[in-house]
C-alpha positions as CSV (number, residue, x, y, z in Angstrom):
1,M,0.0,0.0,0.0
2,A,1.6,3.3,-1.1
3,Q,1.8,6.1,1.4
4,E,0.2,9.3,0.4
5,K,2.5,12.3,0.7
6,V,0.7,15.0,2.8
7,K,1.9,18.5,2.2
8,I,2.5,20.2,5.5
9,P,2.2,24.0,5.2
10,T,5.4,25.8,6.1
11,M,5.5,28.4,8.7
12,K,5.7,31.0,6.0
13,T,2.5,29.7,4.4
14,R,0.7,29.6,7.7
15,L,1.7,33.1,8.7
16,G,1.1,34.5,5.2
17,C,-2.2,36.1,6.2
18,L,-0.4,38.1,8.9
19,S,1.7,39.8,6.3
20,N,-1.4,41.1,4.7
21,K,-1.5,44.2,6.8
22,S,-3.3,47.5,6.1
23,D,-1.2,48.4,3.1
24,S,-2.3,45.3,1.2
25,Y,-6.0,45.1,2.0
26,S,-8.2,43.7,-0.7
27,D,-11.6,45.5,-0.4
28,F,-12.6,47.4,2.7
29,T,-16.1,48.1,1.3
30,E,-17.4,44.9,2.8
31,F,-17.1,46.6,6.2
32,L,-19.2,49.6,5.2
33,P,-23.0,49.8,5.7
34,P,-25.2,47.8,3.3
35,A,-24.8,48.8,-0.4
36,Q,-28.0,50.8,-0.6
37,D,-27.1,52.8,2.5
38,R,-23.5,53.1,1.5
39,A,-24.2,54.4,-2.0
40,T,-26.3,57.2,-0.5
41,R,-24.0,58.0,2.4
42,C,-20.7,57.7,0.6
43,R,-21.9,59.5,-2.5
44,K,-22.7,62.4,-0.2
45,L,-19.2,62.1,1.3
46,S,-17.1,65.0,0.1
47,K,-13.3,65.2,-0.1
48,D,-13.6,67.9,2.6
49,E,-15.1,65.4,5.0
50,V,-12.5,62.8,4.3
51,V,-9.8,65.5,4.8
52,L,-11.4,66.6,8.1
53,W,-10.9,63.1,9.4
54,A,-7.2,64.0,9.7
55,D,-8.0,67.0,11.9
56,S,-9.4,65.0,14.8
57,F,-10.0,61.4,15.8
58,D,-13.4,62.4,17.2
59,V,-14.4,63.9,13.8
60,L,-13.5,60.6,12.2
61,L,-15.5,58.6,14.8
62,S,-18.5,60.9,14.4
63,N,-18.7,60.3,10.6
64,K,-20.5,57.0,9.7
65,C,-18.2,56.4,6.6
66,G,-15.2,57.5,8.7
67,L,-16.1,55.1,11.4
68,A,-16.6,52.3,8.9
69,A,-13.3,53.0,7.2
70,F,-11.4,53.1,10.5
71,Q,-13.1,49.8,11.6
72,A,-12.1,48.2,8.3
73,F,-8.5,49.4,8.9
74,L,-8.5,48.0,12.4
75,K,-9.7,44.6,11.0
76,T,-6.6,44.6,8.8
77,E,-4.5,45.2,11.9
78,F,-6.3,42.5,13.9
79,S,-7.3,45.0,16.5
80,D,-10.9,45.7,15.7
81,E,-11.9,44.6,19.2
82,N,-11.0,48.2,20.3
83,I,-13.5,49.9,18.0
84,E,-16.1,47.2,18.6
85,F,-15.7,47.9,22.3
86,W,-15.9,51.6,21.9
87,M,-19.1,51.2,19.8
88,A,-20.6,48.9,22.4
89,C,-19.9,51.6,25.0
90,E,-21.7,54.2,22.9
91,E,-24.8,51.9,22.7
92,Y,-24.6,51.2,26.4
93,K,-24.8,54.9,27.3
94,K,-28.2,55.2,25.5
95,I,-29.8,52.5,27.7
96,K,-32.3,53.9,30.3
97,T,-33.5,50.9,32.3
98,P,-31.5,49.3,35.1
99,A,-32.3,45.8,34.0
100,K,-31.0,46.5,30.4
101,L,-27.9,48.2,31.8
102,M,-27.1,45.1,33.9
103,T,-27.6,42.8,30.9
104,K,-25.5,44.9,28.5
105,I,-22.7,45.7,30.9
106,N,-22.3,42.0,31.7
107,K,-22.3,41.2,28.0
108,I,-19.6,43.8,27.3
109,Y,-17.5,42.6,30.3
110,N,-17.6,39.0,29.1
111,E,-16.8,39.9,25.5
112,F,-14.2,42.6,26.0
113,I,-13.0,43.1,29.6
114,D,-12.6,39.8,31.4
115,V,-9.1,38.3,31.1
116,K,-10.7,35.3,29.4
117,A,-12.8,37.4,27.0
118,P,-12.7,36.3,23.4
119,R,-12.1,39.9,22.2
120,E,-10.2,41.3,25.2
121,V,-9.2,44.9,25.0
122,N,-5.8,45.9,26.2
123,I,-6.3,47.8,29.5
124,D,-4.4,47.9,32.8
125,F,-5.3,45.9,35.9
126,R,-6.6,48.8,37.8
127,T,-9.0,49.9,35.1
128,R,-10.2,46.3,34.7
129,E,-10.8,46.0,38.4
130,V,-12.7,49.3,38.5
131,M,-14.9,48.0,35.7
132,R,-15.4,44.6,37.4
133,Q,-16.6,46.4,40.6
134,S,-19.1,48.5,38.6
135,L,-20.9,45.3,37.5
136,A,-22.7,45.2,40.8
137,E,-24.6,48.5,40.3
138,P,-24.2,49.7,36.7
139,T,-25.0,53.2,35.7
140,P,-24.9,54.8,32.2
141,S,-21.4,56.1,33.0
142,S,-20.0,52.8,34.3
143,L,-17.9,52.3,31.2
144,N,-16.7,55.8,30.8
145,E,-13.2,55.3,32.2
146,V,-12.5,52.1,30.3
147,Q,-13.9,53.6,27.1
148,A,-11.7,56.6,27.6
149,R,-8.6,54.3,27.9
150,V,-9.4,52.4,24.8
151,H,-10.2,55.7,22.9
152,S,-6.9,57.1,24.0
153,L,-5.1,53.9,22.9
154,M,-6.7,54.1,19.4
155,E,-6.1,57.8,19.1
156,K,-2.4,57.6,19.9
157,D,-1.6,54.3,18.2
158,S,-4.0,53.2,15.5
159,Y,-5.3,56.6,14.3
160,P,-2.0,57.9,13.0
161,R,-1.4,54.6,11.2
162,F,-4.9,54.9,9.7
163,L,-4.1,58.3,8.3
164,H,-1.1,56.9,6.5
165,S,-2.9,53.7,5.4
166,K,-3.8,52.7,1.9
167,I,-7.5,52.7,3.0
168,Y,-7.5,56.3,3.9
169,Q,-5.3,57.4,1.0
170,D,-7.6,55.5,-1.4
171,L,-10.6,57.3,0.1
172,L,-8.9,60.6,-0.4
173,D,-8.0,59.7,-4.0
174,M,-11.5,58.4,-4.7
175,Q,-13.1,61.5,-3.4
176,Y,-10.6,63.7,-5.3
177,T,-11.3,61.8,-8.6
178,H,-15.1,61.8,-8.0
179,C,-15.1,65.6,-7.3
180,H,-12.7,66.3,-10.1
181,R,-14.8,64.3,-12.6
182,N,-18.0,66.2,-11.5
183,S,-16.4,69.6,-11.9
184,V,-15.1,69.0,-15.4
């Protein structure tokens, strides 16, 4: 009986996907809102808006297409848990009833804060502990400190890389080309 030769992937092959960082993304549009919403929203997106994203991290986050582009960029860097956590905190702040606050904060804790969380954000022990203690009696502001830490981390670390990324540069070029074509 002849033995079949099984091809074992080399380390280079296995880690090949890790080399596909932000400058070699394929198509970030899959992370944008559904096509019908995206067409309307992004058609209205002007070059000035895209340029403004470079002025402030908060301006970027407050723009739906900017947030989607930043989220797509973080996915290429394997750190999208940060923006997902930030967005979950934004949703959490809108909750009014104590029972829903309790449910949502526990879900957020289990997904992002707990040391065994599947999408654990990088925070220090003290901040994690303050967050854990707030689980007993959650308020709409219970996540503010942790959210501020993650916001600061993204602003200082990921945001500057985003502004130099192919995703952002392509959006600038796309808006420039679109605007230039319309003015000719």
